[in-house]
C-alpha positions in Angstrom: 17.5 45.0 -164.3 21.0 45.9 -163.4 23.3 44.5 -160.7 25.0 46.8 -158.3 28.6 47.9 -158.7 31.3 46.0 -156.7 32.0 49.1 -154.5 28.3 49.7 -153.7 27.8 46.0 -153.0 30.8 46.1 -150.6 29.5 49.2 -148.8 26.0 47.7 -148.5 27.5 44.4 -147.3 29.3 46.2 -144.4 26.2 48.1 -143.4 24.2 44.8 -143.6 26.7 43.0 -141.4 26.6 45.8 -138.8 22.8 45.6 -138.8 23.0 41.8 -138.4 25.3 42.2 -135.4 22.8 44.6 -133.8 20.0 42.1 -134.5 22.0 39.3 -132.9 22.7 41.4 -129.9 19.0 42.1 -129.4 18.1 38.3 -129.8 20.8 37.3 -127.3 19.4 39.9 -124.8 15.9 38.4 -125.2 17.2 34.9 -124.7 19.2 35.9 -121.7 16.3 37.5 -120.0 13.8 34.7 -120.4 12.3 33.7 -117.2 9.3 31.5 -118.2 11.3 28.6 -119.5 9.8 25.4 -118.1 10.4 21.7 -118.7 7.8 19.4 -120.3 7.0 16.0 -119.1 5.8 14.5 -122.4 4.6 15.4 -125.8 2.2 14.3 -128.6 3.5 14.0 -132.1 2.8 17.1 -134.2 1.8 16.0 -137.7 4.1 17.4 -140.5 2.9 20.3 -142.6 3.9 18.6 -145.8 5.4 15.3 -146.9 9.2 15.2 -147.3 11.2 14.7 -150.4 13.2 11.4 -150.6 15.5 12.7 -153.3 16.4 15.8 -151.3 17.3 13.6 -148.3 19.5 11.4 -150.5 21.2 14.5 -151.8 21.8 15.6 -148.2 23.5 12.3 -147.5 25.8 12.8 -150.5 26.9 16.4 -149.7 24.3 18.4 -151.6 21.7 20.6 -150.0 18.3 20.8 -151.7 15.8 23.2 -150.2 12.7 24.5 -152.0 14.0 23.0 -155.2 17.3 24.9 -155.0 20.5 22.7 -154.9 23.7 23.8 -153.3 26.9 21.8 -152.5 27.8 21.7 -148.8 31.3 21.2 -147.4 32.2 18.7 -144.7 28.6 17.2 -144.9 27.1 20.0 -142.8 25.4 23.2 -144.1 26.5 25.3 -141.1 30.1 25.8 -142.2 29.2 27.4 -145.5 28.8 31.1 -145.1 28.2 31.8 -148.8 24.8 30.1 -149.2 22.4 32.2 -151.3 19.9 34.2 -149.2 17.0 32.2 -150.6 18.2 29.2 -148.6 18.7 30.9 -145.2 15.2 30.9 -143.9 14.4 27.3 -145.0 17.8 26.1 -143.8 17.5 27.6 -140.3 13.8 26.7 -140.2 14.8 23.0 -140.4 12.7 22.5 -143.5 15.1 19.7 -144.5 14.1 17.7 -141.4 10.9 16.4 -143.0 13.0 15.2 -146.0 15.3 13.0 -143.8 12.2 11.8 -141.9 10.5 10.8 -145.1 13.5 8.8 -146.2 13.5 7.2 -142.7 16.8 5.2 -142.9 19.4 5.0 -140.1 21.9 7.1 -142.1 19.2 9.8 -142.7 18.4 9.8 -139.0 22.1 10.2 -138.0 22.7 13.0 -140.6 19.6 14.8 -139.5 20.6 14.6 -135.8 24.1 15.9 -136.7 22.6 18.9 -138.5 20.3 19.7 -135.6 23.1 19.4 -133.0 25.4 21.4 -135.3 22.8 24.2 -135.3 22.6 24.1 -131.5 26.4 24.3 -131.2 26.6 27.4 -133.4 23.4 29.4 -133.1 21.4 28.3 -130.0 22.5 31.4 -128.0 21.0 33.8 -130.5 23.5 34.2 -133.3 23.0 33.7 -137.0 20.1 34.6 -139.4 17.6 32.1 -138.0 16.1 34.0 -135.2 13.3 35.9 -136.9 10.0 35.0 -135.3 8.8 33.3 -138.5 12.0 31.2 -138.9 12.0 30.3 -135.2 8.4 29.2 -135.4 9.1 27.0 -138.4 12.2 25.5 -136.7 10.2 24.6 -133.6 7.4 23.0 -135.6 9.7 21.0 -137.8 11.7 19.8 -134.9 8.6 18.7 -133.0 7.3 16.9 -136.1 10.6 14.9 -136.4 11.2 14.0 -132.7 9.9 10.5 -133.1 12.1 10.0 -136.1 15.2 11.3 -134.2 14.4 9.5 -130.9 16.1 6.1 -131.8 19.4 8.0 -132.3 19.2 10.0 -129.0 21.3 9.3 -125.9 20.7 10.9 -122.6 22.9 14.0 -123.4 21.5 14.7 -126.9 18.0 14.0 -125.7 18.4 16.6 -122.9 19.8 19.2 -125.4 16.7 18.8 -127.6 14.2 18.8 -124.8 15.8 21.9 -123.3 16.0 23.7 -126.7 12.3 23.4 -127.5 10.8 25.2 -124.4 13.5 27.9 -124.7 12.6 28.7 -128.3 8.9 28.6 -127.5 9.5 31.1 -124.7 11.6 33.2 -127.1 8.7 33.3 -129.6 6.3 34.2 -126.8 8.6 37.1 -125.9 9.4 38.3 -129.4 6.3 37.8 -131.6 4.7 41.1 -130.8 7.7 43.0 -132.0 7.3 41.6 -135.5 6.3 44.5 -137.8 4.6 42.3 -140.5 1.1 41.2 -139.6 1.1 37.7 -141.3 4.4 36.9 -139.7 2.9 37.6 -136.3 -0.1 35.4 -137.1 2.2 32.6 -138.2 4.3 32.9 -135.1 1.3 32.8 -132.8 0.0 29.7 -134.7 3.4 28.1 -134.2 3.3 28.8 -130.4 -0.2 27.3 -130.2 0.8 24.2 -132.1 4.0 23.6 -130.2 2.6 24.4 -126.7 -0.5 22.3 -127.4 1.7 19.3 -128.1 3.8 19.6 -124.9 2.5 18.4 -121.6 2.5 21.1 -119.0 2.1 23.9 -121.5 -1.7 24.1 -121.6 -1.7 27.6 -120.1 0.8 28.8 -122.8 -1.5 27.3 -125.5 -4.6 29.0 -124.1 -3.0 32.4 -123.7 -1.6 32.5 -127.2 -4.8 31.0 -128.7 -6.6 34.1 -127.3 -3.9 36.3 -128.7 -4.2 34.6 -132.1 -7.9 35.1 -132.1 -7.5 38.7 -131.2 -5.0 39.3 -134.0 -7.3 37.6 -136.5 -10.3 39.7 -135.4 -8.3 42.9 -135.8 -6.6 42.1 -139.1 -8.3 39.4 -141.1 -12.0 39.3 -140.3 -14.5 39.7 -141.8 -13.1 40.1 -145.3 -10.3 37.6 -145.4 -7.7 40.2 -146.2 -4.1 40.5 -145.0 -2.5 44.0 -144.8 0.4 42.7 -146.9 -1.9 42.0 -149.8 0.1 38.9 -150.9 -2.0 35.9 -152.1 0.9 33.6 -151.1 0.8 35.1 -147.6 -2.9 34.2 -147.4 -2.0 30.6 -148.4 0.6 30.4 -145.6 -1.6 31.8 -142.9 -4.5 29.6 -144.0 -2.3 26.5 -144.0 -1.2 27.3 -140.4 -4.8 28.0 -139.2 -6.0 24.7 -140.6 -3.3 22.9 -138.6 -4.3 24.7 -135.5 -7.9 23.7 -136.1 -7.1 20.1 -136.7 -4.7 19.8 -133.7 -7.3 21.3 -131.4 -9.9 18.9 -132.8 -7.7 15.9 -132.2 -7.0 17.0 -128.6 -10.8 17.3 -128.1 -10.4 21.0 -127.2 -13.2 23.5 -127.9 -13.1 24.8 -131.5 -12.4 28.6 -131.6 -15.1 30.2 -133.7 -12.8 33.0 -134.7 -10.3 30.6 -136.2 -13.1 28.8 -138.1 -14.4 32.1 -139.4 -10.9 33.2 -140.5 -10.3 29.9 -142.3 -13.5 30.5 -144.3 -12.7 34.1 -145.1 -9.1 33.4 -146.1 -10.1 30.4 -148.2 -12.5 32.6 -150.2 -9.8 35.2 -150.8 -7.3 32.5 -151.8 -9.7 31.1 -154.4 -10.3 34.6 -155.7 -6.6 35.1 -156.4 -6.1 31.7 -158.0 -5.4 31.5 -161.7 -6.8 28.8 -164.0 -3.7 26.6 -163.7 -4.2 26.4 -160.0 -1.4 28.7 -159.0 -1.7 32.1 -157.4 -1.4 35.5 -158.9 2.0 36.9 -157.9 1.7 40.2 -156.2 3.4 42.1 -153.4 6.3 39.8 -152.8 4.2 36.6 -153.1 5.0 33.7 -155.3 2.8 31.3 -157.2 2.4 28.9 -154.3 2.3 25.8 -156.4 -0.9 24.4 -157.9 -0.9 21.2 -155.9 -0.3 23.0 -152.6 -3.0 25.6 -153.3 -5.5 22.9 -154.2 -4.6 20.8 -151.2 -5.0 23.7 -148.7 -8.3 24.7 -150.3 -9.5 21.1 -149.9 -8.4 20.9 -146.3 -10.1 24.2 -145.5 -13.5 22.5 -146.3 -15.0 25.8 -147.5 -17.5 25.4 -150.3 -18.5 29.0 -150.8 -17.2 30.5 -154.0 -15.9 34.1 -154.1 -18.5 36.6 -155.3 -17.7 38.9 -158.2 -16.3 41.7 -156.1 -12.8 42.8 -155.0 -11.1 40.5 -152.5 -8.1 42.0 -150.7 -8.1 44.6 -153.5 -7.9 42.0 -156.3 -10.6 41.5 -159.0 -10.8 38.1 -160.6 -12.4 37.9 -164.0 -13.2 34.5 -165.4 -14.7 33.4 -168.7 -14.3 29.9 -170.2 -10.7 28.8 -169.7 -9.4 32.3 -169.2 -8.8 34.0 -165.8 -7.4 37.4 -165.1 -6.5 38.7 -161.6 -6.2 42.5 -161.5 -4.7 44.6 -158.6 -7.3 47.4 -158.0 -6.2 48.8 -154.6 -3.4 50.7 -152.9 -0.2 48.8 -152.2 0.3 47.9 -148.6 1.4 50.6 -146.1 2.8 50.7 -142.6 5.1 47.9 -141.7 3.8 45.9 -144.6 5.3 48.4 -147.1 8.6 46.6 -146.7 7.3 44.0 -149.2 4.8 46.1 -151.2 5.1 46.5 -155.0 4.2 49.4 -157.3 1.7 47.1 -159.0 -1.5 49.2 -159.0 -3.7 48.2 -162.1 -1.4 45.4 -163.1 -2.8 42.0 -163.9 -1.9 38.4 -164.4 -3.5 36.3 -167.1 -3.8 32.5 -167.6 -5.5 30.3 -170.2 -6.3 26.8 -169.0 -3.2 25.2 -167.5 -0.9 27.8 -168.8 0.1 31.2 -167.4 0.3 33.8 -170.2 1.0 37.2 -168.7 2.8 37.4 -165.3 4.5 40.0 -163.1 8.3 39.6 -162.7 7.6 38.2 -159.2 9.4 38.2 -155.8 13.1 39.0 -156.2 14.4 39.4 -152.6 15.4 35.7 -152.3 17.9 36.2 -155.2 20.0 38.8 -153.3 20.1 42.6 -153.0 20.6 43.2 -156.7 17.3 41.6 -157.5 15.3 43.0 -154.6 14.4 46.4 -155.9 13.7 46.4 -159.6 10.9 43.7 -159.5 9.0 46.0 -157.1 8.8 48.9 -159.7 5.9 49.5 -161.9 7.9 48.5 -165.0 8.2 45.0 -163.6 4.4 44.7 -163.7 1.8 44.6 -166.5 0.7 48.2 -166.5 1.7 51.7 -167.6 4.8 53.5 -166.4 5.7 57.1 -166.9 9.3 58.3 -167.5 10.6 55.1 -165.9 9.0 56.2 -162.7 6.6 54.1 -160.6 3.1 54.8 -159.3 4.4 54.1 -155.8 7.9 55.1 -154.8 10.5 53.1 -152.9 12.8 54.6 -150.3 16.4 55.3 -151.3 18.8 52.4 -151.2 19.9 51.7 -147.7 21.4 48.4 -146.4 20.1 45.9 -148.9 16.9 46.6 -150.9 15.1 43.7 -149.2 14.4 46.3 -146.5 13.3 49.2 -148.8 9.9 50.7 -148.0 7.2 52.1 -150.2 7.3 55.7 -149.1 4.5 57.0 -151.3 1.4 55.3 -152.7 -1.6 56.3 -154.7 -4.0 58.0 -152.3 -7.0 57.1 -154.4 -7.8 53.8 -156.3 -11.4 53.3 -157.5 -12.9 50.3 -159.2 -16.3 49.4 -160.8 -17.4 46.2 -162.5 -20.2 45.1 -164.8 -21.3 41.9 -166.6 -23.6 41.3 -169.6 -24.1 38.6 -172.2 -21.0 39.8 -174.1 -18.6 39.4 -171.1 -17.1 41.0 -168.0 -16.1 44.7 -167.6 -13.8 46.4 -165.2 -12.9 50.1 -164.9 -10.3 51.2 -162.3 -8.2 54.3 -161.8 -5.4 55.6 -159.5 -3.7 58.9 -158.8 -0.2 57.7 -158.3 1.1 60.0 -161.0 -0.9 63.0 -160.0 1.6 64.7 -157.7 4.5 64.5 -160.2 2.7 64.8 -163.6 -0.8 66.0 -162.8 -2.3 62.9 -164.5 -4.7 60.1 -163.5 -4.2 56.6 -164.9 -7.4 54.8 -165.8 -7.6 51.2 -167.1 -10.6 49.7 -168.7 -10.5 45.9 -169.0 -12.9 43.6 -170.9 -13.0 39.8 -170.9 -15.2 38.2 -173.5 -18.0 35.8 -172.5 -16.1 32.8 -174.0 -12.7 33.8 -172.6 -11.2 34.1 -176.1 -10.4 37.8 -176.2 -9.3 40.5 -173.8 -9.5 44.1 -174.6 -7.9 46.9 -172.6 -7.7 50.6 -172.7 -5.2 52.7 -170.7 -5.9 56.4 -170.4 -3.9 59.2 -168.9 -5.7 62.4 -168.3 -5.5 65.5 -166.2 -8.5 65.6 -163.8 -8.7 69.4 -163.6 -7.0 72.7 -164.6 -4.5 72.2 -161.7 -3.5 68.9 -163.2 -3.1 70.4 -166.7 -0.8 73.1 -165.3 1.3 70.6 -163.4 1.8 68.5 -166.6 2.8 71.6 -168.5 5.2 72.5 -165.8 6.6 69.0 -165.9 7.5 69.2 -169.7 8.5 72.9 -169.7 11.6 73.2 -171.9 11.0 69.9 -173.6 7.5 70.3 -175.0 8.4 68.5 -178.3 9.5 65.4 -176.3 6.8 65.4 -173.7 6.7 62.5 -171.2 7.9 59.0 -172.1 5.2 56.3 -171.7 5.8 52.5 -171.6 3.1 49.9 -171.4 4.5 46.6 -170.2 3.2 43.0 -170.6 5.6 40.4 -169.2 5.2 36.9 -170.7 5.7 33.6 -168.8 9.0 31.9 -169.7 7.0 29.0 -171.4 5.5 31.5 -173.9 7.3 31.9 -177.2 6.7 35.3 -178.8 7.3 36.6 -182.3 6.8 40.3 -183.4 5.8 41.1 -187.0 7.3 44.4 -187.6 5.1 45.3 -190.5 1.8 44.7 -188.7 3.0 45.3 -185.1 1.3 42.0 -184.1 2.8 39.7 -181.6 2.2 36.0 -181.9 2.3 34.2 -178.5 2.6 30.4 -178.6 1.9 28.3 -175.5 3.4 24.9 -174.9 0.0 23.2 -175.6 0.0 24.7 -179.1 -2.5 27.4 -178.3 -1.7 30.7 -179.9 -2.7 34.2 -178.8 -2.3 37.4 -180.8 -1.5 40.8 -179.2 -2.2 44.0 -181.0 -2.3 47.7 -180.0 -2.9 51.2 -181.1 -1.3 54.2 -179.6 2.4 53.5 -179.7 5.3 51.4 -181.0 5.5 47.7 -180.1 8.8 46.2 -179.1 9.9 42.8 -177.6 12.4 43.2 -174.8 14.1 40.9 -172.3 12.6 40.4 -168.8 13.0 38.1 -165.8 10.7 35.6 -164.1 11.4 35.3 -160.4 10.0 32.6 -158.3 11.1 30.9 -155.1 12.2 27.4 -155.7 14.2 28.4 -158.8 18.0 28.4 -158.4 18.3 31.7 -160.3 16.0 34.2 -162.2 14.6 32.8 -165.4 15.1 34.7 -168.6 11.9 35.7 -170.4 10.5 38.4 -172.7 8.0 41.2 -172.5 5.9 43.2 -174.9 6.5 46.9 -174.4 4.4 49.6 -176.1 6.3 52.9 -176.2 4.9 56.4 -176.9 5.3 60.0 -175.7 2.6 62.2 -174.2 2.8 65.7 -175.6 -0.4 66.8 -174.0 -2.2 66.0 -170.7 -4.2 63.2 -172.5 -3.0 59.9 -173.9 -4.7 56.6 -174.8 -3.5 53.1 -175.5 -5.9 50.4 -176.9 -4.7 46.8 -176.8 -6.0 43.3 -177.0 -5.1 39.6 -176.6 -7.1 37.3 -178.8 -6.9 33.5 -179.0 -6.1 32.6 -182.6 -7.5 29.1 -182.3 -10.7 29.5 -180.3 -11.9 26.0 -180.9 -9.0 24.2 -179.2 -8.7 22.8 -175.7 -12.0 23.8 -174.2 -11.5 22.4 -170.7 -13.1 24.8 -168.2 -11.0 27.0 -166.0 -11.1 26.7 -162.2 -14.1 28.4 -160.7 
């Protein structure tokens, strides 16, 4: 994964700043034209989404910003004067995620520092400037501010109190005007949830709450129900939307308002999908820009959903979950997201993540956009996932580099992805194929995956084949002039950073040792095994973590090629705690 050159970074930086200025102008225009900004006469306290972090609050008092586990020094005791913050902090910073940390600490100094940061934001950005005016970030800011109002109240005088009470309705009105222009479906859902939560807590905003509750139900009916799938196909996005809907359900219940059946149905459907994409350590499989979510958070949200139904053995949101014993595999068996959601889609078709007990074993590289433009593109390629890549190309293609690669779209995807499943006394079987390489190479990629009944061995077979004479001719045309070289093939398996790997060159076996002492053995036939560097990307980490990957390399000289591979637990009698169902 290579960083961009200084010249290219400079050019993209100028383009990015121009785009940001245009976005700010559009935001200012919306704010200027708001007509439905009303005052509220009282409010009920909105419960916080999550508990705050005492240590993060203490760090804020000493001149260090800690948001989502990332620490950054701040000048002059305010984060708003530092223009060089990493992009991973922007959304959380402008979404006031730090407010719950100060509120959790609860001291007078924490209260005064929190108020100073809030007022500092209003001084600089309240008229529509800065990076904090996406509908999602605005929604989070309104919610966090409303959750912390009782904490801030003792420090407010008449002037500061009026500023805060004027800012809330204005930002709610902005959300009401801007949410429908958001291209990404789950961001629209989260913004609507935020409007319902905020309006439902302000006296005099009942009509706003009812109107947007109807809009939220309509959006859920159109995009989520009945299958609990989001177009973005990110398990972490399911977690976030589910978390918001649970809060809406609970706030409506506390206010003794009628429960919306559509929201209750969506909670059940999304909870089933979330459980279907959960690995055995409690985290989520990381696909299409989504992170692991955190085991504690995922478990808490599933408990709050109060849904007891277990996911049936069928694809959920395009993912198949295979579980035997302590071993869980989640496999991507559908097309990557298209439309507006293609902005976060990955070329991950037929990739999988694998866990054993409380340890993740095989993982995708993960979401890279939060680490800057140089990390935004490569983790979205097929080579950053646990599947087969041809000639360093991807099964879905990204648009050329424009602005920064956080805005690159998938411009082509497989047109066909099929999947079939079976189970018998020996284990669970999966067969899936896609045509992402058909247009360029005339080849279909088929993956066969078997998980043994005790979860102690996984066998896979990756096959490339031309489906017809037309495909054979296309492949021959592709290698014309280099028939002796053919097409380069690379089968990737990225290990979690906690896994220690050792390659035996003589036998081509790879020993994989887990922190709990468990050992797995990888073997293959069909190519040459190598260990190469890789990166593990996860929100909450200050920087990408270095890890390693198994790469099996070969060359296809004809229109047929096959890899056989396996992961086998070398100590099958150890640590037999069951995996999560």
